[in-house]
mmCIF file of the N, C-alpha and C atoms, coordinates in Angstrom:
data_MODEL
# 
_entry.id   MODEL 
# 
loop_
_atom_site.group_PDB 
_atom_site.id 
_atom_site.type_symbol 
_atom_site.label_atom_id 
_atom_site.label_alt_id 
_atom_site.label_comp_id 
_atom_site.label_asym_id 
_atom_site.label_entity_id 
_atom_site.label_seq_id 
_atom_site.pdbx_PDB_ins_code 
_atom_site.Cartn_x 
_atom_site.Cartn_y 
_atom_site.Cartn_z 
_atom_site.occupancy 
_atom_site.B_iso_or_equiv 
_atom_site.pdbx_formal_charge 
_atom_site.auth_seq_id 
_atom_site.auth_comp_id 
_atom_site.auth_asym_id 
_atom_site.auth_atom_id 
_atom_site.pdbx_PDB_model_num 
ATOM 1   N N  . MET A 1 1  ? -38.485 107.095 78.562 1.00 0.00 ? 1  MET A N  1 
ATOM 2   C CA . MET A 1 1  ? -39.339 106.112 79.187 1.00 0.00 ? 1  MET A CA 1 
ATOM 3   C C  . MET A 1 1  ? -40.674 106.723 79.591 1.00 0.00 ? 1  MET A C  1 
ATOM 4   N N  . ASP A 1 2  ? -40.660 107.989 79.953 1.00 0.00 ? 2  ASP A N  1 
ATOM 5   C CA . ASP A 1 2  ? -41.915 108.647 80.310 1.00 0.00 ? 2  ASP A CA 1 
ATOM 6   C C  . ASP A 1 2  ? -42.882 108.663 79.136 1.00 0.00 ? 2  ASP A C  1 
ATOM 7   N N  . GLN A 1 3  ? -42.322 108.819 77.941 1.00 0.00 ? 3  GLN A N  1 
ATOM 8   C CA . GLN A 1 3  ? -43.159 108.829 76.743 1.00 0.00 ? 3  GLN A CA 1 
ATOM 9   C C  . GLN A 1 3  ? -43.859 107.481 76.566 1.00 0.00 ? 3  GLN A C  1 
ATOM 10  N N  . PHE A 1 4  ? -43.124 106.395 76.793 1.00 0.00 ? 4  PHE A N  1 
ATOM 11  C CA . PHE A 1 4  ? -43.721 105.065 76.678 1.00 0.00 ? 4  PHE A CA 1 
ATOM 12  C C  . PHE A 1 4  ? -44.802 104.866 77.739 1.00 0.00 ? 4  PHE A C  1 
ATOM 13  N N  . ASN A 1 5  ? -44.530 105.312 78.941 1.00 0.00 ? 5  ASN A N  1 
ATOM 14  C CA . ASN A 1 5  ? -45.516 105.182 80.017 1.00 0.00 ? 5  ASN A CA 1 
ATOM 15  C C  . ASN A 1 5  ? -46.790 105.951 79.685 1.00 0.00 ? 5  ASN A C  1 
ATOM 16  N N  . TYR A 1 6  ? -46.624 107.166 79.180 1.00 0.00 ? 6  TYR A N  1 
ATOM 17  C CA . TYR A 1 6  ? -47.793 107.970 78.813 1.00 0.00 ? 6  TYR A CA 1 
ATOM 18  C C  . TYR A 1 6  ? -48.605 107.278 77.719 1.00 0.00 ? 6  TYR A C  1 
ATOM 19  N N  . LEU A 1 7  ? -47.928 106.842 76.664 1.00 0.00 ? 7  LEU A N  1 
ATOM 20  C CA . LEU A 1 7  ? -48.631 106.189 75.559 1.00 0.00 ? 7  LEU A CA 1 
ATOM 21  C C  . LEU A 1 7  ? -49.296 104.898 76.015 1.00 0.00 ? 7  LEU A C  1 
ATOM 22  N N  . ASN A 1 8  ? -48.641 104.167 76.878 1.00 0.00 ? 8  ASN A N  1 
ATOM 23  C CA . ASN A 1 8  ? -49.230 102.922 77.373 1.00 0.00 ? 8  ASN A CA 1 
ATOM 24  C C  . ASN A 1 8  ? -50.457 103.201 78.247 1.00 0.00 ? 8  ASN A C  1 
ATOM 25  N N  . ARG A 1 9  ? -50.409 104.254 79.041 1.00 0.00 ? 9  ARG A N  1 
ATOM 26  C CA . ARG A 1 9  ? -51.588 104.636 79.836 1.00 0.00 ? 9  ARG A CA 1 
ATOM 27  C C  . ARG A 1 9  ? -52.748 105.027 78.929 1.00 0.00 ? 9  ARG A C  1 
ATOM 28  N N  . ARG A 1 10 ? -52.462 105.763 77.856 1.00 0.00 ? 10 ARG A N  1 
ATOM 29  C CA . ARG A 1 10 ? -53.508 106.150 76.905 1.00 0.00 ? 10 ARG A CA 1 
ATOM 30  C C  . ARG A 1 10 ? -54.085 104.905 76.223 1.00 0.00 ? 10 ARG A C  1 
ATOM 31  N N  . ARG A 1 11 ? -53.216 103.958 75.860 1.00 0.00 ? 11 ARG A N  1 
ATOM 32  C CA . ARG A 1 11 ? -53.670 102.720 75.226 1.00 0.00 ? 11 ARG A CA 1 
ATOM 33  C C  . ARG A 1 11 ? -54.595 101.959 76.164 1.00 0.00 ? 11 ARG A C  1 
ATOM 34  N N  . GLN A 1 12 ? -54.180 101.845 77.415 1.00 0.00 ? 12 GLN A N  1 
ATOM 35  C CA . GLN A 1 12 ? -54.990 101.125 78.397 1.00 0.00 ? 12 GLN A CA 1 
ATOM 36  C C  . GLN A 1 12 ? -56.319 101.838 78.647 1.00 0.00 ? 12 GLN A C  1 
ATOM 37  N N  . ALA A 1 13 ? -56.299 103.156 78.665 1.00 0.00 ? 13 ALA A N  1 
ATOM 38  C CA . ALA A 1 13 ? -57.541 103.914 78.852 1.00 0.00 ? 13 ALA A CA 1 
ATOM 39  C C  . ALA A 1 13 ? -58.512 103.651 77.704 1.00 0.00 ? 13 ALA A C  1 
ATOM 40  N N  . GLU A 1 14 ? -58.001 103.586 76.493 1.00 0.00 ? 14 GLU A N  1 
ATOM 41  C CA . GLU A 1 14 ? -58.870 103.303 75.346 1.00 0.00 ? 14 GLU A CA 1 
ATOM 42  C C  . GLU A 1 14 ? -59.446 101.894 75.431 1.00 0.00 ? 14 GLU A C  1 
ATOM 43  N N  . LEU A 1 15 ? -58.645 100.942 75.886 1.00 0.00 ? 15 LEU A N  1 
ATOM 44  C CA . LEU A 1 15 ? -59.160 99.583  76.058 1.00 0.00 ? 15 LEU A CA 1 
ATOM 45  C C  . LEU A 1 15 ? -60.253 99.555  77.125 1.00 0.00 ? 15 LEU A C  1 
ATOM 46  N N  . ASN A 1 16 ? -60.058 100.312 78.186 1.00 0.00 ? 16 ASN A N  1 
ATOM 47  C CA . ASN A 1 16 ? -61.079 100.394 79.236 1.00 0.00 ? 16 ASN A CA 1 
ATOM 48  C C  . ASN A 1 16 ? -62.367 101.016 78.702 1.00 0.00 ? 16 ASN A C  1 
ATOM 49  N N  . HIS A 1 17 ? -62.230 102.069 77.897 1.00 0.00 ? 17 HIS A N  1 
ATOM 50  C CA . HIS A 1 17 ? -63.408 102.700 77.301 1.00 0.00 ? 17 HIS A CA 1 
ATOM 51  C C  . HIS A 1 17 ? -64.121 101.724 76.366 1.00 0.00 ? 17 HIS A C  1 
ATOM 52  N N  . ALA A 1 18 ? -63.347 100.933 75.639 1.00 0.00 ? 18 ALA A N  1 
ATOM 53  C CA . ALA A 1 18 ? -63.945 99.956  74.721 1.00 0.00 ? 18 ALA A CA 1 
ATOM 54  C C  . ALA A 1 18 ? -64.764 98.925  75.492 1.00 0.00 ? 18 ALA A C  1 
ATOM 55  N N  . GLU A 1 19 ? -64.254 98.506  76.634 1.00 0.00 ? 19 GLU A N  1 
ATOM 56  C CA . GLU A 1 19 ? -64.986 97.533  77.454 1.00 0.00 ? 19 GLU A CA 1 
ATOM 57  C C  . GLU A 1 19 ? -66.317 98.088  77.931 1.00 0.00 ? 19 GLU A C  1 
ATOM 58  N N  . LEU A 1 20 ? -66.340 99.374  78.234 1.00 0.00 ? 20 LEU A N  1 
ATOM 59  C CA . LEU A 1 20 ? -67.542 99.997  78.784 1.00 0.00 ? 20 LEU A CA 1 
ATOM 60  C C  . LEU A 1 20 ? -68.523 100.477 77.714 1.00 0.00 ? 20 LEU A C  1 
ATOM 61  N N  . ALA A 1 21 ? -68.068 100.549 76.474 1.00 0.00 ? 21 ALA A N  1 
ATOM 62  C CA . ALA A 1 21 ? -68.920 101.081 75.410 1.00 0.00 ? 21 ALA A CA 1 
ATOM 63  C C  . ALA A 1 21 ? -70.103 100.155 75.146 1.00 0.00 ? 21 ALA A C  1 
ATOM 64  N N  . ALA A 1 22 ? -71.279 100.744 75.086 1.00 0.00 ? 22 ALA A N  1 
ATOM 65  C CA . ALA A 1 22 ? -72.498 99.974  74.825 1.00 0.00 ? 22 ALA A CA 1 
ATOM 66  C C  . ALA A 1 22 ? -72.701 99.756  73.331 1.00 0.00 ? 22 ALA A C  1 
ATOM 67  N N  . CYS A 1 23 ? -72.278 100.706 72.543 1.00 0.00 ? 23 CYS A N  1 
ATOM 68  C CA . CYS A 1 23 ? -72.469 100.664 71.093 1.00 0.00 ? 23 CYS A CA 1 
ATOM 69  C C  . CYS A 1 23 ? -71.268 99.984  70.423 1.00 0.00 ? 23 CYS A C  1 
ATOM 70  N N  . PRO A 1 24 ? -71.507 99.025  69.542 1.00 0.00 ? 24 PRO A N  1 
ATOM 71  C CA . PRO A 1 24 ? -70.400 98.353  68.849 1.00 0.00 ? 24 PRO A CA 1 
ATOM 72  C C  . PRO A 1 24 ? -69.531 99.308  68.030 1.00 0.00 ? 24 PRO A C  1 
ATOM 73  N N  . VAL A 1 25 ? -70.135 100.331 67.467 1.00 0.00 ? 25 VAL A N  1 
ATOM 74  C CA . VAL A 1 25 ? -69.366 101.304 66.688 1.00 0.00 ? 25 VAL A CA 1 
ATOM 75  C C  . VAL A 1 25 ? -68.408 102.063 67.602 1.00 0.00 ? 25 VAL A C  1 
ATOM 76  N N  . GLU A 1 26 ? -68.914 102.493 68.737 1.00 0.00 ? 26 GLU A N  1 
ATOM 77  C CA . GLU A 1 26 ? -68.079 103.208 69.709 1.00 0.00 ? 26 GLU A CA 1 
ATOM 78  C C  . GLU A 1 26 ? -66.969 102.297 70.232 1.00 0.00 ? 26 GLU A C  1 
ATOM 79  N N  . ARG A 1 27 ? -67.305 101.052 70.500 1.00 0.00 ? 27 ARG A N  1 
ATOM 80  C CA . ARG A 1 27 ? -66.313 100.080 70.961 1.00 0.00 ? 27 ARG A CA 1 
ATOM 81  C C  . ARG A 1 27 ? -65.204 99.935  69.917 1.00 0.00 ? 27 ARG A C  1 
ATOM 82  N N  . GLY A 1 28 ? -65.593 99.847  68.665 1.00 0.00 ? 28 GLY A N  1 
ATOM 83  C CA . GLY A 1 28 ? -64.618 99.714  67.581 1.00 0.00 ? 28 GLY A CA 1 
ATOM 84  C C  . GLY A 1 28 ? -63.681 100.902 67.494 1.00 0.00 ? 28 GLY A C  1 
ATOM 85  N N  . LYS A 1 29 ? -64.220 102.099 67.696 1.00 0.00 ? 29 LYS A N  1 
ATOM 86  C CA . LYS A 1 29 ? -63.384 103.306 67.661 1.00 0.00 ? 29 LYS A CA 1 
ATOM 87  C C  . LYS A 1 29 ? -62.329 103.270 68.761 1.00 0.00 ? 29 LYS A C  1 
ATOM 88  N N  . HIS A 1 30 ? -62.744 102.883 69.952 1.00 0.00 ? 30 HIS A N  1 
ATOM 89  C CA . HIS A 1 30 ? -61.796 102.826 71.071 1.00 0.00 ? 30 HIS A CA 1 
ATOM 90  C C  . HIS A 1 30 ? -60.759 101.723 70.856 1.00 0.00 ? 30 HIS A C  1 
ATOM 91  N N  . GLU A 1 31 ? -61.181 100.595 70.332 1.00 0.00 ? 31 GLU A N  1 
ATOM 92  C CA . GLU A 1 31 ? -60.232 99.513  70.054 1.00 0.00 ? 31 GLU A CA 1 
ATOM 93  C C  . GLU A 1 31 ? -59.235 99.933  68.981 1.00 0.00 ? 31 GLU A C  1 
ATOM 94  N N  . GLU A 1 32 ? -59.706 100.653 67.974 1.00 0.00 ? 32 GLU A N  1 
ATOM 95  C CA . GLU A 1 32 ? -58.820 101.141 66.916 1.00 0.00 ? 32 GLU A CA 1 
ATOM 96  C C  . GLU A 1 32 ? -57.791 102.120 67.478 1.00 0.00 ? 32 GLU A C  1 
ATOM 97  N N  . LEU A 1 33 ? -58.224 103.010 68.360 1.00 0.00 ? 33 LEU A N  1 
ATOM 98  C CA . LEU A 1 33 ? -57.282 103.939 68.997 1.00 0.00 ? 33 LEU A CA 1 
ATOM 99  C C  . LEU A 1 33 ? -56.256 103.186 69.842 1.00 0.00 ? 33 LEU A C  1 
ATOM 100 N N  . ALA A 1 34 ? -56.691 102.166 70.553 1.00 0.00 ? 34 ALA A N  1 
ATOM 101 C CA . ALA A 1 34 ? -55.767 101.372 71.367 1.00 0.00 ? 34 ALA A CA 1 
ATOM 102 C C  . ALA A 1 34 ? -54.736 100.686 70.474 1.00 0.00 ? 34 ALA A C  1 
ATOM 103 N N  . ARG A 1 35 ? -55.176 100.166 69.331 1.00 0.00 ? 35 ARG A N  1 
ATOM 104 C CA . ARG A 1 35 ? -54.231 99.540  68.393 1.00 0.00 ? 35 ARG A CA 1 
ATOM 105 C C  . ARG A 1 35 ? -53.244 100.564 67.848 1.00 0.00 ? 35 ARG A C  1 
ATOM 106 N N  . ALA A 1 36 ? -53.724 101.767 67.577 1.00 0.00 ? 36 ALA A N  1 
ATOM 107 C CA . ALA A 1 36 ? -52.842 102.820 67.075 1.00 0.00 ? 36 ALA A CA 1 
ATOM 108 C C  . ALA A 1 36 ? -51.774 103.170 68.112 1.00 0.00 ? 36 ALA A C  1 
ATOM 109 N N  . TYR A 1 37 ? -52.180 103.294 69.373 1.00 0.00 ? 37 TYR A N  1 
ATOM 110 C CA . TYR A 1 37 ? -51.196 103.555 70.433 1.00 0.00 ? 37 TYR A CA 1 
ATOM 111 C C  . TYR A 1 37 ? -50.179 102.421 70.513 1.00 0.00 ? 37 TYR A C  1 
ATOM 112 N N  . ALA A 1 38 ? -50.631 101.189 70.397 1.00 0.00 ? 38 ALA A N  1 
ATOM 113 C CA . ALA A 1 38 ? -49.722 100.040 70.460 1.00 0.00 ? 38 ALA A CA 1 
ATOM 114 C C  . ALA A 1 38 ? -48.715 100.081 69.313 1.00 0.00 ? 38 ALA A C  1 
ATOM 115 N N  . LYS A 1 39 ? -49.168 100.467 68.132 1.00 0.00 ? 39 LYS A N  1 
ATOM 116 C CA . LYS A 1 39 ? -48.261 100.558 66.981 1.00 0.00 ? 39 LYS A CA 1 
ATOM 117 C C  . LYS A 1 39 ? -47.225 101.655 67.191 1.00 0.00 ? 39 LYS A C  1 
ATOM 118 N N  . ILE A 1 40 ? -47.665 102.786 67.712 1.00 0.00 ? 40 ILE A N  1 
ATOM 119 C CA . ILE A 1 40 ? -46.736 103.891 67.977 1.00 0.00 ? 40 ILE A CA 1 
ATOM 120 C C  . ILE A 1 40 ? -45.683 103.459 68.988 1.00 0.00 ? 40 ILE A C  1 
ATOM 121 N N  . ILE A 1 41 ? -46.114 102.799 70.050 1.00 0.00 ? 41 ILE A N  1 
ATOM 122 C CA . ILE A 1 41 ? -45.184 102.315 71.074 1.00 0.00 ? 41 ILE A CA 1 
ATOM 123 C C  . ILE A 1 41 ? -44.180 101.353 70.455 1.00 0.00 ? 41 ILE A C  1 
ATOM 124 N N  . SER A 1 42 ? -44.661 100.454 69.619 1.00 0.00 ? 42 SER A N  1 
ATOM 125 C CA . SER A 1 42 ? -43.793 99.469  68.980 1.00 0.00 ? 42 SER A CA 1 
ATOM 126 C C  . SER A 1 42 ? -42.736 100.142 68.102 1.00 0.00 ? 42 SER A C  1 
ATOM 127 N N  . VAL A 1 43 ? -43.151 101.098 67.305 1.00 0.00 ? 43 VAL A N  1 
ATOM 128 C CA . VAL A 1 43 ? -42.217 101.800 66.425 1.00 0.00 ? 43 VAL A CA 1 
ATOM 129 C C  . VAL A 1 43 ? -41.187 102.570 67.238 1.00 0.00 ? 43 VAL A C  1 
ATOM 130 N N  . LEU A 1 44 ? -41.630 103.268 68.266 1.00 0.00 ? 44 LEU A N  1 
ATOM 131 C CA . LEU A 1 44 ? -40.692 104.030 69.089 1.00 0.00 ? 44 LEU A CA 1 
ATOM 132 C C  . LEU A 1 44 ? -39.690 103.126 69.796 1.00 0.00 ? 44 LEU A C  1 
ATOM 133 N N  . ARG A 1 45 ? -40.141 101.976 70.271 1.00 0.00 ? 45 ARG A N  1 
ATOM 134 C CA . ARG A 1 45 ? -39.222 101.038 70.930 1.00 0.00 ? 45 ARG A CA 1 
ATOM 135 C C  . ARG A 1 45 ? -38.183 100.509 69.944 1.00 0.00 ? 45 ARG A C  1 
ATOM 136 N N  . ARG A 1 46 ? -38.622 100.178 68.720 1.00 0.00 ? 46 ARG A N  1 
ATOM 137 C CA . ARG A 1 46 ? -37.676 99.699  67.708 1.00 0.00 ? 46 ARG A CA 1 
ATOM 138 C C  . ARG A 1 46 ? -36.664 100.776 67.353 1.00 0.00 ? 46 ARG A C  1 
ATOM 139 N N  . GLN A 1 47 ? -37.122 102.022 67.234 1.00 0.00 ? 47 GLN A N  1 
ATOM 140 C CA . GLN A 1 47 ? -36.206 103.118 66.936 1.00 0.00 ? 47 GLN A CA 1 
ATOM 141 C C  . GLN A 1 47 ? -35.210 103.307 68.070 1.00 0.00 ? 47 GLN A C  1 
ATOM 142 N N  . GLU A 1 48 ? -35.689 103.229 69.296 1.00 0.00 ? 48 GLU A N  1 
ATOM 143 C CA . GLU A 1 48 ? -34.806 103.389 70.447 1.00 0.00 ? 48 GLU A CA 1 
ATOM 144 C C  . GLU A 1 48 ? -33.756 102.283 70.473 1.00 0.00 ? 48 GLU A C  1 
ATOM 145 N N  . GLU A 1 49 ? -34.174 101.053 70.226 1.00 0.00 ? 49 GLU A N  1 
ATOM 146 C CA . GLU A 1 49 ? -33.242 99.928  70.221 1.00 0.00 ? 49 GLU A CA 1 
ATOM 147 C C  . GLU A 1 49 ? -32.225 100.052 69.096 1.00 0.00 ? 49 GLU A C  1 
ATOM 148 N N  . ALA A 1 50 ? -32.626 100.594 67.956 1.00 0.00 ? 50 ALA A N  1 
ATOM 149 C CA . ALA A 1 50 ? -31.719 100.747 66.823 1.00 0.00 ? 50 ALA A CA 1 
ATOM 150 C C  . ALA A 1 50 ? -30.637 101.783 67.114 1.00 0.00 ? 50 ALA A C  1 
ATOM 151 N N  . PHE A 1 51 ? -30.966 102.793 67.899 1.00 0.00 ? 51 PHE A N  1 
ATOM 152 C CA . PHE A 1 51 ? -30.009 103.852 68.186 1.00 0.00 ? 51 PHE A CA 1 
ATOM 153 C C  . PHE A 1 51 ? -29.117 103.548 69.386 1.00 0.00 ? 51 PHE A C  1 
ATOM 154 N N  . LEU A 1 52 ? -29.544 102.641 70.237 1.00 0.00 ? 52 LEU A N  1 
ATOM 155 C CA . LEU A 1 52 ? -28.722 102.294 71.387 1.00 0.00 ? 52 LEU A CA 1 
ATOM 156 C C  . LEU A 1 52 ? -27.585 101.387 70.941 1.00 0.00 ? 52 LEU A C  1 
ATOM 157 N N  . PRO A 1 53 ? -26.375 101.674 71.390 1.00 0.00 ? 53 PRO A N  1 
ATOM 158 C CA . PRO A 1 53 ? -25.260 100.791 71.015 1.00 0.00 ? 53 PRO A CA 1 
ATOM 159 C C  . PRO A 1 53 ? -25.422 99.423  71.672 1.00 0.00 ? 53 PRO A C  1 
ATOM 160 N N  . ARG A 1 54 ? -25.086 98.434  70.941 1.00 0.00 ? 54 ARG A N  1 
ATOM 161 C CA . ARG A 1 54 ? -25.190 97.060  71.450 1.00 0.00 ? 54 ARG A CA 1 
ATOM 162 C C  . ARG A 1 54 ? -23.963 96.764  72.318 1.00 0.00 ? 54 ARG A C  1 
ATOM 163 N N  . ILE A 1 55 ? -24.210 96.478  73.575 1.00 0.00 ? 55 ILE A N  1 
ATOM 164 C CA . ILE A 1 55 ? -23.130 96.178  74.519 1.00 0.00 ? 55 ILE A CA 1 
ATOM 165 C C  . ILE A 1 55 ? -23.094 94.675  74.731 1.00 0.00 ? 55 ILE A C  1 
ATOM 166 N N  . ARG A 1 56 ? -21.939 94.091  74.469 1.00 0.00 ? 56 ARG A N  1 
ATOM 167 C CA . ARG A 1 56 ? -21.792 92.637  74.647 1.00 0.00 ? 56 ARG A CA 1 
ATOM 168 C C  . ARG A 1 56 ? -20.587 92.329  75.470 1.00 0.00 ? 56 ARG A C  1 
# 
């Protein structure tokens, strides 16, 4: 869970940087990094769910 928290903080930081960026190119770079963090988080969550036994 710490890994998810760290990645989510990094994603949020990139979104914050994108908001503050004056240059559209710089804004795009930060938004792209935020999307990359979101994809990594998504993949890791799916992997974690696949390995956890389903309790019913």
